[in-house]
N, C-alpha and C positions, 0 to 999 in steps of 0.2 A: 562419503564423498569423494571423488577424482579429485586431480590434478592438475585433469588440462580439461580442454569443453571439447568437445566432435564437435568440428564445424564444415564449412565449403558445402554442405548438402541443400541447402534454402531449410528457409524454417516451412516448418511443415509434415518435411518427408521423416516418413519413418528409416532409424536407424539398423542395415539389416546387419545381422553379427554370428559369423559360423564359428562352430566351435566339435573338440572332438568330444562328439558322445558315445552313448546316450543321454537322455535324460539326466540329471539328478547326478551328473561326473563331479567332478574336483573339478573339471576342463567352463563343465557350466556355471558352476560354484563364480569361477573366476571372471567367465561372463559375464554374468552380472552384477560383480563389480564392479568391472570395466566401465559397463557400456550398461547403465539403471532402466530400466523402461525402454531396451533395442527387443526388436525381433529375435528371435536367438534362431541357429539353424542348426540341428544338431549333423555330425557329422560320423561316416561308421571308422575314418581314420584323418591320422596326420595329412595325410597327401592331399586326403577329399578339401582338407579347408582351404589350405593352400590354393589346390586347382578353381575354388569360386568363388577367391579374392580373385587371383589371379582374371576372370574369365567377364568378369564385371558383378556376378550373381549376385553379389554381397558387397556391404560395404568393406569391414574387417572382420579378419580372422582369430582365433586363440588357439591357443596352443601349447601346450608344457614342453620348456626349453632346458631345464634340472632342478632337481633335485639332492639335496644336502646332502642327501646319504646315500643315493644312488648314481648322484652325476648326471651328467648331460642327455639329454634323447635322443637318440643315432637319427631316427626320421626326420625329426623337427630340422635337425644338423645341416644331415643330405639334402632337406629341400631350402635350406638358406641357400647352400650352395648355390644352383641354380636361376634360383629364384630374381628375380627385375623387383621384386615387393622390399619392400622398406618396416623396419620394427619403429611402430607408431610407439605405442606405451608398452612398461610392465608391473606385472605383480606381481607380489609375494608372500605366498600362501600359505597358512597355518596346515601342517595337512594331519587328520586325525583315524586312525584305520579300524575299525571292527571288525571281527569276525561276527558271519549272520550266517540264518539257514537254519537246517536241522541239525541235533547235533547227537554225536556219532556217524555223520553221514562220511561216507570215501575215497571225497570228488571233494575240492577247495579251487572255487575259478576266483580269477583275480585277474592284473596289471602284472604284468612281469618286475618292473617296479615297486607294487604295491608286495606283491609277494615276500621279493628282498628284503623289503625294508621291516617285515611282521617273520620273517624266516625264525629265528629265536618262538618268537610265543607260539605262530605255528607248530614246531618243534613239538612244545610245556602241552599245547593244549586239543592239537591233534591229530599225536605221534602218528607213522604210517599213509595218513592220508594220503593220494596225487593229488599233486600241484597245477591245474589248469592253467595254462597263458592268458587271456582272451584283452582284447583291441584295449579296455576302460575299466577302469571299477563301477561303474551303472553296468556294465554291460556283464558281468559278472555278478549285478543282485539278478538282473534280468535271468541270465544263465539257471544261478541258483533255485530261483522262485520256478522256475519251468522243472526243472529236476528234482528236485527238495533234495538238490546236495546246500553245501555251505558256497561260505566266497569271504573274501576281503573287499573291505570296500567302505562308505563314508557311513553314516548315521542315518542321511538324507535317506542314502540311496536304500537300505535296506530295509526304512522307516516306506519307504516310496511302495516297495514289492512286498510289504508285509511279510519281514522277511523278524525272523526272532533274532536278540542282538543277543549271543552266547558270551563275547567279551571285548573288553574297549580297550583302548592306549596299547595298540599293535608293537606297532612301531619300536624301532629297537634306538632311544633317543631320539630327539628336538627333529622337527620332521620338520620341512616346508620345501615345497614344491615355485619355478620362479614361471609363471606362464607371461605370453609375447602377445601384442597384439598388432598384424598383419595388416599393413593397411599399405597403397600407393604413394602414401607421404611417410617419414616422419619427425618429429617436433623438435626439432635440437634450440630457440627460443628456449621451452622448456625445459632442457633436457640434464639428468645431473649422472648417464650414463650414454656410453655410445659402444656399440660390436662390429667389429671386420672381420673380415677373409681373408686369410692373405697364407700368401706359399714361396719358400725357399727355394735358391740351388741347393744342389745336395753335395755341400762339400764342406769342412771342416769352419767352424767358428759364422755360419752362417744364421745360426738364431741370437748366437752374442751379441752381431753391429745388427741386424732390424731391431733389437729389445734395445741398443745403446742409444740410442734419440729419447724413446722414455723415459730412465732413468734419469739424463742431463737433464732433460726440460720438466721436469717432478710430476709429472702424470705416472698414474697409480695403476696399476694391470689386476681386474679384479678374478679376470679367469683366463685359463688359457688352455687349450684340449685338443690335441691333433683326431684328425678323422680321417681314415684311407681317401681316396681319390678312385671313386669304380675304373674299371679297364686300366689302371696305371699301377701294381701292383709293387708295395713297397714308399711308396711317395700318399703326401700327404696333408690334407689344408689343415690351416691353423685357426680357431674361432678363437680369439681375443676379446673381450670387456674389458673398456679402460671405466676409471672417472673422467666425468667433463662433458664436455660438445664440440659439437667438431668446430663450433663456434667461436670456443676459445682459441685465445691468440698460442697457446703452451702447446694446445692440443695440436689445434692442427700443427702446427713447425713442428711438431714427433711425428705427424704423420707423415709430413709431406716430403722428409728426411728419409723414415723407414722404409718410405713406397719407393726411394732410388734404391734401396737397399735388396729388397724381395723380387719375385720374379710379375706379381700382383699383390695390388691390396680393396678391396673392394670395399666399405661405407655401408654395413647394414642401414645401420642409423644412429640417431640423438636423441633419447628418448627422455621424459619422465621416470621413476620408478614408485609403486604405489606398494603400499606395506600395510597388510592388516587379511 
């Protein structure tokens, strides 16, 4: 059960949700958890998900933003830097990877993150196999089925494409991915987390001065990640997740003070987080 309700679309209106596909990807499963009963629209890239929501072709979009082993997803962060959309909700989901396909095949398809998460297992199970990155784990399963090859994917994707499961539990330790739902609004009333993008002057102490108000107001920061700004070599945007809602007094005061010490702050949204 989700921790929020999808509202504002009218009684009897079918909610349309874009996700990084094809079907049976981990993002597909995340979209089903976040929006049970919705009409789900697969996309061939994260950027396409953003464009469909921005163009009002769907009501929401679901994309991965961070993996516990491999870190943030660059394409998602780059789109968040330029979009006017908000983060409506988040889901933290356990990722269980399998190796599926024809045993002994010379190619292994997989999403780049999945291939790296399973690197040690793949070295042991298929030494010398060529690792071929593709946009998603379900894409990898489809490719393996078409070419009689191997792939790293979910059990669901392997079964959907009729692939033999050769090994399970490929990931190098507990493996979770955080997915976000994109919309034209956030949910500050129900929020436990807030995400922002910011940048600071390129001078000594600027990061320290920016972070100081959060420490003084008791705001816990959950993630800080820098990402190059396209067209500006050696300049970076910073993506920050923090506990609480932008409506909480201590969060609002910290954000106001930090904004005065930065080049800009863009609040991506305050939102609930579902786990499961």
